[in-house]
Each structure stands twice: as C-alpha cells, then as structure tokens.
Backbone as ProteinMPNN parsed JSONL, in Angstrom:
{"seq_chain_A": "XXXXXXXXXXXXXXXXXXXXXXXXXXXXXXXXXXXXXXXXXXXXXXXXXXXXXXXXXXXXXXXXXXXXXXXXXXXXXXXXXXXXXXXXXXXXXXXXXXXXXXXXXXXXXXXXXXXXXXXXXXXXXXXXXXXXXXXXXXXXXXXXXXXXXXXXXXXXXXXXXXXXXXXXXXXXXXXXXXXXXXXXXXXXXXX", "coords_chain_A": {"N_chain_A": [[0.925, -1.063, -0.143], [0.548, 1.968, -0.541], [1.698, 5.33, 0.925], [0.096, 7.778, 1.789], [-0.588, 11.509, 0.22], [0.84, 13.866, 1.838], [0.752, 17.325, 1.171], [2.096, 20.374, 1.444], [1.278, 23.322, 1.519], [2.631, 26.587, 1.579], [1.643, 29.404, 1.963], [2.222, 31.977, 2.272], [3.617, 34.658, -0.078], [5.184, 37.365, -0.529], [8.405, 38.676, -0.181], [10.815, 38.2, 1.282], [10.122, 36.864, 3.392], [9.095, 34.964, 5.984], [7.717, 32.102, 6.063], [8.095, 30.185, 4.291], [10.42, 28.832, 5.507], [9.051, 27.74, 7.369], [7.311, 26.027, 6.626], [9.193, 24.363, 5.447], [10.634, 23.29, 7.903], [8.305, 21.565, 8.699], [7.562, 20.296, 6.885], [10.228, 18.936, 6.878], [10.219, 17.647, 8.951], [7.168, 15.942, 8.489], [8.245, 14.135, 7.19], [9.892, 12.932, 8.499], [8.436, 11.726, 10.054], [7.226, 9.218, 8.794], [4.435, 8.83, 7.957], [3.582, 9.94, 5.603], [3.936, 10.614, 2.155], [5.544, 13.445, 1.675], [5.354, 16.787, -0.224], [6.187, 19.683, -0.847], [4.842, 22.617, -1.608], [4.559, 25.286, -2.817], [3.117, 28.947, -2.92], [4.169, 30.975, -3.895], [5.516, 29.621, -6.552], [3.633, 28.607, -6.84], [2.144, 30.822, -8.703], [-0.327, 31.727, -8.976], [-2.888, 33.783, -11.203], [-5.69, 36.554, -10.052], [-9.052, 34.575, -9.882], [-9.556, 33.374, -12.346], [-11.089, 31.837, -14.62], [-13.708, 31.001, -16.377], [-15.833, 29.827, -15.824], [-17.819, 28.136, -13.218], [-16.167, 26.269, -10.26], [-16.691, 24.099, -9.683], [-17.738, 22.601, -11.603], [-15.216, 21.908, -13.72], [-14.514, 22.244, -15.2], [-12.125, 23.714, -17.341], [-10.319, 26.281, -18.148], [-8.146, 27.161, -18.52], [-4.929, 27.325, -18.641], [-2.552, 27.671, -16.441], [-4.951, 26.735, -14.23], [-5.3, 24.386, -15.279], [-3.361, 22.929, -14.057], [-2.852, 23.8, -11.711], [-5.168, 22.234, -10.787], [-4.497, 19.8, -11.37], [-2.277, 19.604, -9.43], [-3.228, 19.414, -6.901], [-5.052, 17.754, -6.855], [-3.2, 15.705, -6.317], [-2.735, 15.633, -4.061], [-3.351, 13.48, -0.602], [-3.892, 14.432, 1.543], [-3.338, 17.798, 3.334], [-1.579, 20.252, 4.386], [-1.684, 23.729, 5.831], [0.578, 26.271, 5.513], [0.459, 29.607, 7.124], [0.918, 33.057, 7.367], [-0.661, 35.574, 9.529], [-2.854, 37.748, 8.839], [-3.818, 40.961, 8.746], [-5.796, 39.873, 11.502], [-6.859, 37.478, 9.918], [-6.278, 34.95, 6.998], [-4.01, 35.341, 4.704], [-4.615, 37.142, 0.877], [-4.086, 35.838, -0.867], [-3.44, 32.711, -0.369], [-6.211, 32.271, -0.235], [-7.299, 33.046, -3.161], [-6.089, 30.735, -4.295], [-7.494, 28.751, -2.658], [-10.284, 28.979, -4.415], [-9.732, 28.302, -6.657], [-10.891, 26.351, -6.915], [-12.909, 23.289, -6.556], [-13.381, 20.441, -6.704], [-11.344, 18.879, -6.162], [-10.494, 19.455, -3.319], [-12.123, 17.898, -1.773], [-13.246, 15.32, 0.534], [-10.892, 15.214, 1.984], [-8.325, 15.484, 4.494], [-7.153, 18.359, 6.551], [-4.602, 20.346, 8.14], [-3.19, 22.761, 9.992], [-0.235, 25.067, 10.217], [0.778, 27.913, 11.516], [1.828, 31.255, 12.192], [3.164, 34.013, 13.799], [2.823, 37.408, 15.673], [2.35, 37.765, 18.912], [-0.683, 36.282, 19.276], [0.625, 34.1, 17.498], [-0.707, 33.577, 15.11], [-3.252, 32.356, 15.451], [-6.077, 33.54, 14.647], [-5.912, 34.052, 12.042], [-6.063, 30.91, 11.218], [-8.841, 30.623, 12.462], [-10.486, 31.178, 11.051], [-9.544, 30.626, 8.879], [-10.6, 27.384, 8.96], [-12.907, 27.838, 8.531], [-13.357, 28.515, 5.706], [-11.922, 25.944, 4.663], [-13.915, 23.951, 5.083], [-16.387, 24.64, 4.34], [-14.934, 24.253, 1.562], [-15.389, 21.063, 1.793], [-13.607, 20.054, 3.093], [-11.927, 18.147, 5.343], [-10.724, 19.962, 8.796], [-8.413, 19.359, 10.616], [-8.792, 18.574, 14.54], [-5.649, 19.334, 16.185], [-3.427, 21.363, 16.059], [-0.204, 23.031, 14.767], [0.876, 26.577, 16.092], [2.722, 29.322, 16.029], [3.444, 31.337, 18.25], [5.367, 35.554, 18.544], [6.897, 34.732, 16.117], [9.998, 35.523, 15.372], [11.932, 34.88, 17.534], [12.578, 32.194, 16.92], [13.748, 32.466, 14.619], [16.992, 31.012, 13.288], [20.196, 32.366, 12.891], [20.558, 31.666, 9.989], [18.582, 31.679, 9.04], [16.828, 29.528, 8.933], [14.218, 27.45, 10.826], [13.929, 27.218, 14.543], [12.117, 25.307, 16.491], [10.843, 25.014, 19.824], [10.775, 22.04, 22.182], [7.693, 21.629, 22.607], [6.654, 23.088, 19.9], [7.448, 20.821, 18.389], [6.223, 18.528, 19.325], [3.803, 19.272, 18.865], [3.285, 19.283, 16.451], [3.763, 16.431, 15.632], [1.482, 15.636, 16.724], [-0.53, 16.397, 15.272], [0.57, 15.23, 12.993], [0.24, 12.649, 13.309], [-2.77, 12.913, 13.612], [-3.84, 14.201, 11.032], [-2.918, 11.45, 9.582], [-4.985, 9.094, 10.966], [-7.532, 10.934, 10.415], [-7.804, 11.016, 7.408], [-7.225, 7.869, 6.382], [-9.721, 7.401, 7.137], [-11.261, 8.574, 5.835], [-11.164, 8.339, 3.112], [-12.77, 6.347, 2.042], [-15.079, 7.808, 1.25], [-13.316, 9.408, -0.615], [-13.286, 7.544, -2.148], [-15.51, 7.126, -3.535], [-16.384, 9.557, -4.001]], "CA_chain_A": [[-0.162, 0.371, 0.252], [1.606, 2.963, -0.677], [1.437, 6.775, 1.095], [-0.99, 9.312, 1.704], [0.327, 12.183, -0.109], [0.852, 15.032, 2.012], [0.932, 18.543, 0.352], [2.485, 21.461, 2.867], [1.134, 24.183, 1.189], [3.813, 27.967, 1.792], [0.607, 30.825, 2.002], [3.213, 33.947, 2.207], [4.519, 34.956, -0.903], [5.774, 38.202, -0.194], [9.442, 39.019, -0.319], [11.01, 38.376, 2.818], [8.727, 36.005, 4.178], [9.246, 33.39, 6.884], [7.151, 30.933, 6.006], [8.805, 29.022, 3.902], [11.584, 28.184, 6.448], [8.65, 27.679, 8.897], [7.538, 25.164, 5.81], [10.489, 23.486, 5.106], [10.762, 22.586, 8.667], [7.366, 21.432, 8.988], [8.399, 18.878, 5.728], [10.671, 17.774, 7.322], [9.671, 16.997, 10.177], [6.827, 14.839, 7.901], [9.365, 12.904, 5.773], [10.999, 12.149, 8.973], [7.501, 11.033, 10.82], [7.548, 8.125, 8.131], [3.635, 8.564, 7.891], [3.186, 10.17, 4.332], [4.643, 10.826, 1.025], [5.898, 14.841, 1.221], [5.479, 17.239, -1.408], [5.621, 21.112, -0.751], [3.687, 23.28, -2.236], [4.521, 27.335, -2.567], [2.262, 29.477, -3.83], [5.039, 32.141, -5.035], [6.216, 29.421, -7.088], [2.473, 28.451, -8.506], [1.92, 32.378, -8.95], [-1.762, 32.043, -9.233], [-3.339, 34.923, -11.045], [-6.363, 36.268, -9.203], [-9.037, 34.094, -10.357], [-9.872, 34.244, -14.305], [-11.651, 31.001, -15.151], [-15.27, 31.436, -17.227], [-16.838, 28.569, -15.242], [-18.029, 27.677, -11.141], [-15.077, 25.511, -10.282], [-17.57, 22.852, -9.246], [-17.825, 22.246, -13.181], [-14.202, 21.537, -13.628], [-14.455, 22.605, -17.289], [-11.096, 24.303, -16.972], [-9.739, 26.363, -19.811], [-6.57, 28.072, -18.801], [-3.406, 26.221, -18.515], [-1.921, 27.261, -15.051], [-5.506, 26.201, -13.058], [-5.121, 22.302, -15.107], [-1.837, 22.146, -13.416], [-3.119, 23.474, -10.074], [-5.81, 21.207, -10.329], [-3.317, 18.071, -11.038], [-1.318, 19.337, -8.453], [-4.005, 19.442, -5.489], [-5.642, 16.385, -6.945], [-2.269, 14.593, -6.393], [-2.792, 15.184, -2.588], [-4.601, 13.272, 0.027], [-4.357, 15.455, 3.045], [-3.218, 18.884, 3.328], [-1.475, 21.201, 5.796], [-1.956, 24.585, 4.961], [1.147, 26.967, 6.671], [0.262, 30.522, 7.212], [1.284, 33.803, 8.813], [-1.542, 36.156, 9.794], [-2.678, 39.449, 7.467], [-5.169, 41.501, 9.911], [-6.95, 38.614, 11.84], [-7.088, 36.216, 8.957], [-5.54, 34.883, 6.918], [-3.615, 36.09, 3.316], [-5.576, 36.694, -0.24], [-3.096, 34.681, -1.894], [-4.109, 31.792, -0.114], [-8.061, 32.56, -0.252], [-7.468, 32.777, -4.103], [-5.713, 29.261, -4.497], [-8.622, 27.959, -2.709], [-11.364, 29.484, -4.888], [-9.747, 28.479, -8.103], [-10.91, 24.679, -7.037], [-13.31, 22.44, -5.761], [-13.283, 18.34, -6.263], [-10.003, 18.695, -6.004], [-10.477, 19.346, -1.634], [-13.055, 17.291, -1.035], [-12.813, 14.934, 2.058], [-9.382, 15.332, 2.708], [-8.314, 16.262, 6.203], [-6.245, 20.026, 6.639], [-4.027, 20.945, 9.289], [-3.165, 24.237, 9.888], [0.631, 25.311, 10.756], [-0.023, 29.166, 11.851], [2.871, 31.642, 13.146], [3.324, 35.306, 13.904], [3.047, 37.716, 16.68], [1.639, 37.76, 20.143], [-1.754, 34.885, 18.846], [0.57, 33.253, 16.463], [-1.659, 33.588, 13.564], [-4.432, 31.689, 15.355], [-6.946, 34.187, 13.93], [-6.364, 33.33, 10.497], [-6.833, 29.543, 11.454], [-10.149, 30.655, 12.305], [-11.323, 32.551, 9.413], [-9.399, 29.626, 7.568], [-11.427, 26.909, 9.158], [-14.608, 27.571, 7.88], [-13.397, 27.912, 4.374], [-11.973, 24.509, 4.109], [-15.269, 23.378, 5.61], [-16.791, 24.824, 3.296], [-14.767, 22.986, 0.576], [-15.52, 19.856, 2.07], [-12.168, 19.398, 3.537], [-11.963, 18.132, 6.95], [-10.049, 20.47, 9.968], [-8.431, 18.93, 12.122], [-8.266, 19.484, 15.801], [-4.632, 19.17, 16.586], [-2.988, 22.679, 15.048], [0.676, 24.187, 15.419], [1.201, 27.801, 15.716], [4.089, 29.595, 16.717], [4.119, 32.941, 18.545], [6.571, 35.708, 18.166], [7.96, 34.195, 15.302], [11.773, 35.584, 14.983], [12.422, 33.86, 18.686], [12.49, 30.872, 16.969], [14.636, 31.639, 13.85], [18.159, 30.801, 13.681], [21.065, 33.515, 11.795], [20.667, 31.411, 8.897], [16.797, 31.705, 8.922], [15.52, 28.412, 9.945], [14.0, 27.941, 11.977], [14.111, 26.073, 15.349], [11.361, 25.299, 17.052], [10.433, 24.306, 21.166], [9.769, 20.922, 22.006], [6.032, 22.405, 22.535], [6.193, 23.161, 18.633], [7.634, 19.55, 17.901], [4.818, 17.397, 19.889], [2.075, 19.857, 18.372], [3.605, 18.723, 14.918], [3.778, 14.993, 15.508], [0.15, 14.969, 17.342], [-1.198, 16.544, 14.142], [0.861, 14.645, 11.747], [-0.869, 11.519, 13.915], [-4.176, 13.203, 13.577], [-3.845, 13.603, 9.672], [-2.99, 9.682, 8.915], [-5.994, 9.003, 11.016], [-8.585, 11.336, 9.562], [-7.355, 10.606, 6.019], [-7.506, 6.928, 6.152], [-11.067, 7.409, 7.265], [-11.652, 9.81, 4.534], [-10.152, 7.234, 2.092], [-13.378, 5.612, 1.064], [-15.682, 8.953, 1.133], [-13.015, 10.278, -1.67], [-13.087, 7.026, -3.497], [-16.463, 6.792, -3.801], [-17.353, 10.604, -4.752]], "C_chain_A": [[0.622, 1.028, -0.436], [0.956, 4.751, 0.439], [0.716, 7.275, 0.928], [0.489, 10.315, 1.158], [0.347, 13.634, 0.838], [1.563, 16.483, 1.361], [1.184, 19.632, 1.545], [2.499, 22.811, 2.007], [1.6, 25.596, 1.887], [2.387, 29.196, 1.378], [1.226, 32.213, 1.492], [3.782, 33.478, 0.832], [5.245, 36.156, -0.732], [7.26, 37.919, 0.288], [9.956, 38.976, 1.132], [10.697, 37.236, 3.754], [9.284, 34.74, 5.133], [8.924, 32.456, 6.505], [7.621, 30.333, 5.182], [9.924, 28.656, 4.653], [10.166, 27.235, 7.551], [7.955, 25.966, 7.984], [8.494, 23.752, 5.793], [10.927, 22.795, 6.618], [10.064, 21.373, 8.882], [7.313, 20.05, 8.095], [8.721, 17.974, 6.191], [10.431, 16.711, 8.083], [7.726, 15.555, 9.442], [7.458, 13.791, 7.797], [9.227, 12.042, 7.439], [9.775, 11.119, 10.224], [7.157, 9.416, 9.665], [5.286, 7.674, 7.557], [3.174, 9.137, 6.408], [4.463, 10.625, 3.104], [4.554, 12.428, 0.911], [6.14, 15.392, 0.499], [4.728, 18.684, -0.673], [5.634, 21.671, -2.098], [3.906, 24.813, -2.209], [4.015, 28.521, -3.558], [2.848, 30.495, -4.134], [5.344, 31.71, -5.706], [4.68, 28.93, -7.956], [2.047, 29.366, -8.867], [0.973, 32.146, -9.76], [-2.454, 32.978, -9.694], [-4.335, 35.141, -10.623], [-7.303, 35.56, -10.034], [-9.688, 34.232, -11.463], [-10.802, 33.205, -15.074], [-13.083, 31.166, -15.235], [-16.297, 31.098, -16.426], [-16.555, 28.469, -13.779], [-16.848, 27.029, -11.065], [-15.656, 23.672, -10.308], [-17.946, 22.016, -10.56], [-16.708, 21.942, -13.862], [-14.089, 21.767, -15.053], [-13.195, 24.016, -17.155], [-11.166, 24.87, -18.333], [-8.688, 26.719, -19.729], [-5.437, 27.128, -17.964], [-2.966, 26.214, -16.901], [-3.486, 26.818, -14.084], [-5.418, 25.201, -13.808], [-4.179, 22.465, -14.181], [-1.962, 22.327, -11.743], [-4.474, 22.747, -9.085], [-5.248, 19.858, -10.292], [-2.508, 18.165, -9.85], [-2.538, 19.007, -7.075], [-4.426, 17.978, -5.719], [-4.467, 15.368, -6.368], [-2.513, 14.331, -4.471], [-3.569, 14.078, -1.849], [-4.744, 13.593, 1.586], [-3.085, 16.717, 2.605], [-2.654, 19.651, 4.378], [-0.689, 22.678, 5.508], [-0.726, 26.058, 6.036], [1.313, 28.439, 5.906], [0.479, 31.868, 8.167], [-0.665, 34.301, 9.268], [-1.753, 37.157, 9.627], [-3.956, 39.205, 8.708], [-6.417, 40.43, 10.638], [-7.779, 37.573, 10.794], [-5.957, 35.774, 8.365], [-5.149, 35.441, 4.984], [-5.039, 36.124, 1.732], [-4.715, 36.058, -1.106], [-3.838, 33.179, -1.755], [-5.538, 31.832, -0.064], [-8.229, 32.583, -1.939], [-6.748, 31.224, -4.594], [-6.981, 28.39, -3.866], [-9.944, 28.054, -3.531], [-11.298, 29.076, -6.134], [-10.57, 26.493, -8.36], [-11.844, 24.154, -6.106], [-13.321, 21.576, -5.038], [-12.017, 18.024, -5.978], [-9.861, 17.848, -4.28], [-11.284, 18.389, -1.182], [-12.34, 15.766, -0.301], [-11.964, 14.812, 2.049], [-9.039, 15.798, 3.727], [-7.456, 17.317, 5.604], [-6.228, 19.731, 7.961], [-3.39, 22.005, 8.882], [-1.299, 24.26, 10.864], [0.766, 27.23, 10.708], [1.916, 29.635, 12.623], [2.427, 33.278, 12.877], [3.543, 36.28, 14.872], [2.478, 37.19, 17.7], [0.966, 36.281, 20.181], [-1.06, 33.884, 18.074], [0.47, 32.361, 15.332], [-2.848, 32.412, 13.882], [-6.135, 32.41, 14.804], [-7.274, 33.538, 12.852], [-6.768, 31.897, 10.278], [-8.183, 29.223, 11.547], [-10.942, 30.992, 11.384], [-10.866, 31.009, 8.369], [-9.941, 28.478, 7.884], [-12.692, 27.225, 8.386], [-14.768, 27.615, 6.631], [-12.894, 26.352, 3.919], [-13.086, 23.949, 4.429], [-15.886, 23.46, 4.78], [-16.393, 23.669, 1.852], [-14.893, 21.934, 0.836], [-14.674, 19.32, 2.406], [-12.807, 18.969, 5.118], [-10.998, 18.965, 7.696], [-9.974, 19.459, 10.436], [-7.656, 18.939, 13.145], [-6.766, 19.973, 16.051], [-3.815, 20.427, 15.5], [-1.027, 22.701, 15.78], [0.933, 25.732, 15.002], [2.39, 28.468, 16.937], [4.374, 31.179, 17.18], [4.812, 33.862, 18.403], [7.531, 34.73, 17.207], [9.782, 33.628, 15.231], [12.29, 35.112, 16.039], [13.57, 32.434, 18.066], [13.45, 30.707, 15.142], [16.363, 32.265, 14.072], [18.79, 31.786, 12.468], [20.719, 33.169, 10.241], [19.325, 31.295, 8.584], [16.058, 30.767, 8.692], [15.536, 28.646, 11.214], [13.739, 26.339, 12.564], [12.958, 26.189, 16.579], [11.72, 24.476, 18.475], [9.893, 23.013, 20.871], [7.94, 21.094, 22.251], [5.763, 22.197, 20.519], [6.35, 21.793, 18.474], [6.706, 18.667, 18.567], [3.572, 17.755, 19.494], [2.242, 19.091, 17.157], [3.185, 17.314, 14.754], [2.278, 14.406, 16.225], [-0.312, 15.467, 16.212], [-0.79, 15.826, 13.21], [-0.049, 12.689, 11.816], [-1.942, 11.685, 13.956], [-4.556, 12.958, 11.727], [-4.018, 12.245, 8.997], [-4.278, 9.522, 9.754], [-7.439, 9.284, 10.207], [-8.823, 10.759, 8.036], [-7.18, 9.432, 5.782], [-9.042, 6.508, 6.836], [-12.283, 7.744, 6.508], [-11.936, 9.067, 3.545], [-11.241, 6.651, 1.805], [-14.525, 6.871, 0.731], [-14.96, 9.058, -0.25], [-13.352, 9.44, -2.713], [-15.053, 6.913, -4.003], [-17.685, 7.787, -4.008], [-17.018, 11.01, -6.432]], "O_chain_A": [[1.53, 0.415, -0.998], [-0.238, 5.046, 0.481], [0.384, 7.427, -0.248], [1.7, 10.21, 1.355], [-0.286, 14.554, 0.319], [2.768, 16.595, 1.133], [0.427, 19.656, 2.516], [3.57, 23.376, 1.79], [0.92, 25.851, 2.881], [2.45, 29.748, 0.279], [0.885, 33.095, 0.705], [4.258, 32.372, 0.574], [6.425, 35.82, -0.835], [7.422, 37.006, 1.098], [9.494, 39.692, 2.02], [11.239, 36.978, 4.828], [9.838, 33.719, 4.727], [9.804, 31.595, 6.481], [7.455, 29.208, 5.654], [10.501, 27.788, 3.997], [10.408, 26.285, 8.295], [8.081, 24.895, 8.577], [8.36, 22.562, 6.077], [11.57, 21.748, 6.541], [10.633, 20.318, 9.163], [7.061, 18.942, 8.567], [8.294, 16.821, 6.248], [10.421, 15.483, 7.99], [7.412, 14.534, 10.053], [7.222, 12.68, 8.27], [8.691, 10.95, 7.623], [10.102, 10.189, 10.96], [6.751, 8.481, 10.355], [4.902, 6.639, 7.013], [2.135, 8.58, 6.055], [5.647, 10.881, 3.326], [3.666, 12.881, 0.189], [7.205, 15.052, -0.017], [3.604, 18.892, -0.217], [6.15, 21.383, -3.178], [3.242, 25.462, -1.4], [4.457, 28.859, -4.656], [2.129, 31.254, -4.783], [5.864, 32.536, -6.456], [4.526, 28.873, -9.176], [1.19, 29.065, -9.697], [1.078, 32.241, -10.983], [-3.022, 33.503, -8.737], [-4.815, 34.026, -10.416], [-6.882, 35.58, -11.191], [-10.421, 35.209, -11.613], [-11.306, 33.602, -16.124], [-13.7, 31.464, -14.213], [-17.352, 31.709, -16.254], [-15.474, 28.639, -13.215], [-16.238, 27.244, -12.112], [-15.22, 22.601, -10.732], [-18.408, 20.877, -10.492], [-17.058, 21.565, -14.98], [-13.334, 21.169, -15.819], [-13.543, 25.165, -16.884], [-11.715, 24.399, -19.329], [-8.002, 26.714, -20.751], [-5.381, 26.486, -16.916], [-2.971, 25.207, -16.193], [-3.131, 26.493, -12.952], [-5.423, 24.322, -12.946], [-4.489, 21.797, -13.195], [-1.537, 21.609, -10.837], [-4.776, 22.648, -7.895], [-5.447, 18.993, -9.439], [-2.066, 17.177, -9.262], [-2.245, 18.054, -6.354], [-4.184, 17.103, -4.889], [-4.824, 14.256, -5.978], [-2.476, 13.284, -3.824], [-4.54, 13.667, -2.485], [-5.464, 13.139, 2.474], [-2.18, 16.563, 1.784], [-3.343, 19.706, 5.396], [0.468, 22.821, 5.113], [-1.162, 26.647, 7.025], [1.856, 28.679, 4.827], [0.294, 31.863, 9.384], [-1.624, 33.529, 9.283], [-0.968, 37.935, 10.169], [-4.583, 38.287, 9.238], [-7.6, 40.314, 10.315], [-8.905, 37.08, 10.874], [-4.833, 35.981, 8.823], [-6.028, 35.836, 4.218], [-6.021, 35.39, 1.616], [-5.059, 35.886, -2.276], [-4.537, 32.612, -2.594], [-5.864, 30.762, 0.449], [-9.326, 32.137, -2.276], [-7.327, 30.758, -5.575], [-7.432, 27.437, -4.502], [-10.751, 27.149, -3.314], [-12.258, 29.22, -6.89], [-10.71, 25.768, -9.345], [-11.723, 24.451, -4.918], [-13.304, 21.42, -3.817], [-11.671, 16.917, -5.565], [-9.505, 16.723, -3.929], [-11.085, 18.022, -0.023], [-11.237, 15.282, -0.556], [-11.889, 13.588, 2.164], [-9.617, 16.86, 3.957], [-7.064, 17.282, 4.437], [-7.052, 19.226, 8.723], [-3.049, 22.249, 7.724], [-1.126, 23.632, 11.909], [0.849, 27.701, 9.574], [2.772, 28.948, 13.181], [1.623, 33.69, 12.04], [4.729, 36.201, 15.192], [2.017, 36.061, 17.532], [1.483, 35.31, 20.733], [-1.671, 32.848, 17.812], [0.952, 31.341, 14.841], [-3.331, 31.698, 13.003], [-7.142, 31.72, 14.647], [-8.232, 32.821, 12.562], [-7.589, 31.573, 9.419], [-8.758, 28.228, 11.107], [-12.165, 30.945, 11.249], [-11.539, 30.482, 7.483], [-9.967, 27.936, 6.779], [-13.231, 26.44, 7.605], [-15.75, 27.118, 6.081], [-13.406, 25.716, 2.998], [-13.211, 23.03, 3.62], [-16.163, 22.419, 4.184], [-17.053, 22.773, 1.328], [-14.395, 21.301, -0.095], [-14.609, 18.105, 2.214], [-13.787, 19.364, 5.749], [-9.93, 18.707, 7.142], [-10.872, 18.666, 10.72], [-6.443, 19.146, 13.162], [-6.685, 21.199, 16.126], [-3.705, 20.259, 14.285], [-0.705, 22.452, 16.942], [1.151, 26.086, 13.844], [2.712, 28.206, 18.096], [5.181, 31.98, 16.706], [5.693, 33.296, 17.757], [8.581, 34.165, 17.509], [10.443, 32.593, 15.141], [13.427, 34.725, 15.769], [14.635, 31.945, 18.442], [13.746, 29.667, 14.553], [16.829, 33.265, 14.617], [18.213, 32.008, 11.403], [20.604, 34.04, 9.38], [19.09, 30.607, 7.591], [14.886, 30.858, 8.326], [16.097, 29.281, 12.107], [13.539, 25.228, 12.073], [12.984, 27.063, 17.446], [12.55, 23.568, 18.509], [9.087, 22.674, 20.004], [7.192, 20.244, 21.769], [4.967, 21.431, 19.976], [5.24, 21.27, 18.38], [6.507, 17.749, 17.771], [2.535, 17.097, 19.59], [1.379, 18.275, 16.833], [2.376, 16.984, 13.887], [1.945, 13.224, 16.305], [-0.867, 14.452, 15.792], [-1.645, 15.585, 12.358], [-0.571, 11.942, 10.988], [-2.568, 10.701, 14.351], [-5.205, 12.048, 11.212], [-4.871, 11.916, 8.172], [-5.119, 10.007, 8.998], [-8.189, 8.492, 9.636], [-9.834, 10.186, 7.631], [-6.82, 9.406, 4.606], [-9.369, 5.331, 6.984], [-13.483, 7.473, 6.47], [-13.064, 9.149, 3.06], [-10.894, 5.982, 0.833], [-14.877, 6.738, -0.442], [-15.705, 8.855, -1.209], [-13.651, 9.842, -3.837], [-15.385, 6.477, -5.105], [-18.897, 7.61, -4.125], [-17.742, 11.806, -7.031]]}, "name": "protein", "num_of_chains": 1, "seq": "XXXXXXXXXXXXXXXXXXXXXXXXXXXXXXXXXXXXXXXXXXXXXXXXXXXXXXXXXXXXXXXXXXXXXXXXXXXXXXXXXXXXXXXXXXXXXXXXXXXXXXXXXXXXXXXXXXXXXXXXXXXXXXXXXXXXXXXXXXXXXXXXXXXXXXXXXXXXXXXXXXXXXXXXXXXXXXXXXXXXXXXXXXXXXXX"}
C-alpha cells in the first residue's frame, strides 16, 4: 500500500517571508514521521493570477493552463497542511485565491494548520481559514501548530529552530491527519 501524499502548502508569497522556513521545517518533520509522502507546494512558485476561469470550479471545465496544472497538483494530495501567517486577523488573499480556484479536488481530505506570527501565533488566521476549508468539504483536524513571536525561533541562517512544544504539536497533528485521512479515504473513492 502506498503512503498518502501530504501537501505542505506555503501561503505567504511576500519578499522576506518567514513562511518558507516554517514550511521547510514542517515538511522535514512530516517526512521523518514516515506517515506520508511529502510534497512542498509554494504558492509563490505556483503564482496563480486572481481567479480568471469563466466557469464555476464545481463544473471542472477549466480553460487556463495554470488552472489545469493547479488542479492536477491539488488532486495528487491526500491531505494538506496550510502554513499561514496572520494578516489583519485573517489569512492572506493569495491563499484564498488558490482555494477558490478549485472545488472537487479538495473534497473529503483532511487539513491541518501551521500558523505563525506575533502574540497570537496566527491563530486568528486559522480560525478564519477553518470556515473556508469546511465549505470546500475538507475536514480540518483539531490538532494544530501555532508559533507565536516567530523571530525568536529563527536561527541566523533563517531556518526554524522550534521548541519542544512546537515539535510535539507537529507530531500530534501528523498522527491525527493520518487517522482522519484513512477514515476519509472511502468517501473520496466513492465521490
């Protein structure tokens, strides 16, 4: 039996972002767990324009090459972890746009969250994101990784140096993603 594919999706695209360092650490942790085949999906590299498809995503009648490529990428995933900063008590427009492009590709798959920021550690972004995730018929897991005061955990070379609590939270979320993903698999196959 093949390992499920976990896509670690980097939401931040701004120059000087810390999100890629957070995502690199989490993707490595996920690979070490042995529970998943891990793919890093960086929205800065995907570089989708604002939604420009003439048909509703539910129809899957994509006309643009970038949408077809994005659809194929997301379709490969069996589970997702969204690595997100907090922008004005929510998640960023680039992530919302990427989510809005598709519908069926997200269905009946578990989603986890790694958030980071200041005092709240990005938790308000995750609160807003959970609503959208649920409406796309993904199943958000309750375990999450929140990193408050992110600069305290960045080494001089820019890599993330998490504390024990952050590592434990990541491991708990990975275990829950694997369990929920296994339970959802029959639903995905039937849809």
